[in-house]
N, C-alpha and C positions, 0 to 999 in steps of 0.2 A: 504493500500500500504506500509506503514512504516513497518508493521509486516513482509511483504514479503521481504523487504530489510534487515531487521534484520536477518532473517533466511539465506539469501544468504551470508551475512557476516559471520555468525556463521559457515557455512559449509566450507568456504574458510579457516578460521582460524583452524577449527577442523582437516582438512586434512594436515595442515602444522606443527602442534605441536604434538609431541609424548608424550605418557603417561610416567609419572615419579613417583617414590616413594616419599612420603611426605618428606618435608624438615627437616633440623636440628631443634633442640629444640629452638634455638635462632632466627630463621628466622621469619620475619613478614609476615603474610598471605596476599595474594593478595586480598582476599575477606573478608570483616569484618564480625564479628559474631561468632557464636559458634555452634558446632555440638553436638548432643546427639545420641548415637547409641548403639546397642546390639551386642556383639561379645563374643566368647568363652574365658574364662580365662585359666590359665595354667592347670587346671584340667578338662577342656572341658565343664564347665558349663557356660551358657550364662549369662552375667552380663551387666549392663548399664554403659557406659562411656561417658565422655564429652571431647572435645578437641576444639582447634581452627580449622578453616576451612581447614588448610593444614595438620592437624593431630598432630600438636605440642601441648604441655601443656596438654597431656592426663591425665585424672583423672578417676579412677574407683570409681563409686558411690555405687553400690551394691556389697556385698560380701557374698552372700548366699552360704552355704556349700552344701546343698542337694536340693536346689531349683534353678530356673532359672528366668531371667527377660528379656523381649524382647518387641519390638514394642513401644519404647518410643516416647513421643510427648511433645514438649515445650508448655507451656502456652504462650500467646502472649505478656505478660509483662515480660517474662523471669524468673519469680520467682518460677515456679513449673514445675514438669515433671510428666505426667501420663504414666503408663506403664502396660503391661500385665505380669503376673507372675504365676508360679505354687505354690507359697507360699500361704498356706491356701486355695488352690483351692478345689472345691467341685467335686463330681462325675460327674457334668455336664460340667466340663471344667475348663479353666484357670480363674484367678481372676484379677480384676482391682485394682491398687494401685496408690497412689500419693506419691511424696516426694519433698522436697525443691530442688532448683537447685544445691545446693552443696552436695546433698545426705543425708541430715539430715531429721528427722521427716518422716520416711517411715511409711505409714499408709494405711489401706484398704479403698476403696471407698464403702460406705454403703448406702443402701436405707433408713434404719432407724438408726440414729446416735447412739442410745443406744443398738443396737442389735449387736450380734456377727456374723451375716450373712453378708458375703462379696459378692458384686455384681460379678456375673460371666460374662465374656466377653473378647474381644480382640480388638486390634487395635484402641485405644482411640484417638480422635481428639478434640481439644478445639475449642469452638465457638470464633468468632472474639472478643467478649467482655469478654471472659473467664468465663462467667456465666454458661456455659453448656459444656458437653462432649458428643459427639456421639461415638458409638462403635458398634461392631457386636457381636452376640452370636449365636451359632449353637445349636439348641434344640435336634438334633438327631445324632450328629457326632459320639458319642461313639457307636452308633448302626449301623454305616456305612453310615449314611445319609449325606445330604448336605444342610439342611434347615437353612441357615444363615439368620438372620433378623437384621434390623437396630433399634437401641435404642438411646434415648437421656436421659442423666442424668442432672437434674437441681440442682445446688448448693443451690438456694434460699430456697427450701423446701425439699431437699434431696429426690426428687421424680424421678422415672424412667418411661418413656413412650415408649411403643413399636410403632415404626413408620411404619414398613412394616409387612405384614402378608401374606405370599405366600409360597406354597410348594417348590418354586424354591430357588436359592441361591442369596441373596442380600448382596453384599460384598463391601469393600473399601469405606465405607461411610466417607464423609468429608463435609466441609462447603463451600457454595457459598454465601457469605454475611450471611443473616439470614436463607437461605434455605439450604437444604442438597442435595448432589448428591451421587449416588452410581452406581455400576455395577450390572446387573442382567441378568440371563439366562432365565427369566420367559417366553419370547416368544418362547423359544426353549426347554422348559422343557420336552416335550414328544418326542423330536426328537432324532436322533442318535448322534447328536453333542451337546447334552445338557451340557456337561462339557467344551466344547470349545467355544461356542458362548455366547457373552455378549453384551448388549447394555447399554448406559448411561441413567440414569434417574435423574430427579430432583423432589424434593418434599418439601412442607413446613415442618417446624420443628414439627408441630402437626400432620403430616401424611396426610394432605389434599393437593389438587391440584397436583396430581402426573402427571408428564410430561415425556413422552418418548423422549429423546433428539436425539438419533441415531436409525437407523433402519437397519444397515448393519450386525449386529451381530458379528462383528470382532474387538471389542474394547478391547484393552489391558491395556491402561493407560489413565486416565483423570485427569487433574488438572485445577483449577479455577484461572483465572487472574482477580483480583479485580479491576484493572485499566481499562481494556478494556471490562469488564463484559462478557468475553467469556471463553469457555473451550478450552484447548489445549489437543488434543486427539492423541494417537498413536495407530495404528491398531495392532491387535494381531498376524496377519499372514503376511507373505511376500507379497508385497514388503515393509512392515512396514511403511506405509504412515502416515504422520502427518496431522491433520486437525485443523483448527480454527473454532469453532462452536459457534454460538450465540443462546442461548436458546430463544424459542418463545412459545407463548401460544399454547395449543393443542399438537398434535404429529408431527407437521411439523418442519422443521429446514432449516436454511440457512447454507450452507457448503462451505468452501473455502479451497482448497487443497494448502498447503504451498509448495512453490517452493524449494524443497530440492533435490539436485542432487548427493547424496552420499548414500551408503548403511548404513542406520542408525540402523541396527539390534541390535547394542550394545549401542545405545543412547536412554535413556528413560527420558522424562521430568518429574521432580519430584515436583518442587515448585518454584513459582515466589517470588521475593522479594516484599515488600510492595509498593515500588515505581515503580515496573515493569521494572527496569533497569537490573536486574540480574536473571538468570535462573539457578536453580540447576539441574544437570544432573546425571544420573547413567549410567555407562558403565560396562557391565558384561563380564568377561572372566573367567568363573567358574573354581575354587572356588573364584577367586579374583574379588572383586567389587571395582570400582573406582568412587569416588565422584568428580565431576568437576563443575565449575561454569563458565557461560559466562556473562561477563559484557558488555552490549550493549553500554554504554556510552564510555568506553575505547576501545571497539571493541577487546576484549581480552578474550581468554579462559584460565582459571587458570590451574596451575599444578594440578595433581590429587593426592588425598589422597587414597591410596590403602590399602585394608584390606581383609582378607579372611572371608567368612562365616558370613557376616552381616545378622542380623535378625531384621530389622527395624532401621530407623534413621530419624532424623529431623534436621532442621537448623533454627536458629533464627538470624536475621540480627543485631539487637541491643539487648544488654543485659547489 
């Protein structure tokens, strides 16, 4: 019930506050923490930047001249950033790199520490204890395919494990405590809507105990709430409904439609704070994208940080 009340409050506030450009460099952000994101530099190359949550104190971390960097992800302790880059990429796609939070010590993620071979992949996400990274890799994209699979890299022994193996597209992998969740079109792989239909899946980090969480095929976004142990899901097609879903064993689910009475086509849930009091939101007015936060304790929607052509971003509450 409290979750329903929260969403009702969010919608009232969202309709009453207009979007605004990020504040001056001296302003104090309403939401604590720090952003990391990818955006074009003056030459049109995607680079990694950090800033406060209102866009102030912006710092460019990567300065690649002929390569690009995108899909950055904070480690949970705030000390490291994982990202995707064309730097030293192979014919099989982009590569995974790490760097310190201040942009120093840029280095490739390697399966064998003494090898020159860099791990191919994209969209890295840190595990809650920062001991592992999950990512996606497409084995046949250069041939026009869509065979994305989910992988896990373990820092302890520099090993890589393939978690999914299916001719369909398994994308958007992230962590639900020690488990993984991802979107997949595997039930619809041979249908006419194979590129449009996705369901949410959960799997153990070793690839066992695969659970199909949703069955509608219209899932656009899924994020994990570590406090309520539920997924917040946004549908992919109008009327863009949001659901709070509790994962159960087997392929059944309990679904609760959140009471939202506004057209939320431009509102995408992105990430919960660790205490469950703040929700990061993305509002899209292409090519402008607006990052906003709703503080449930203060019952307040933050001013937006607006920027064009974002290609991946993340938020860390404490750093």
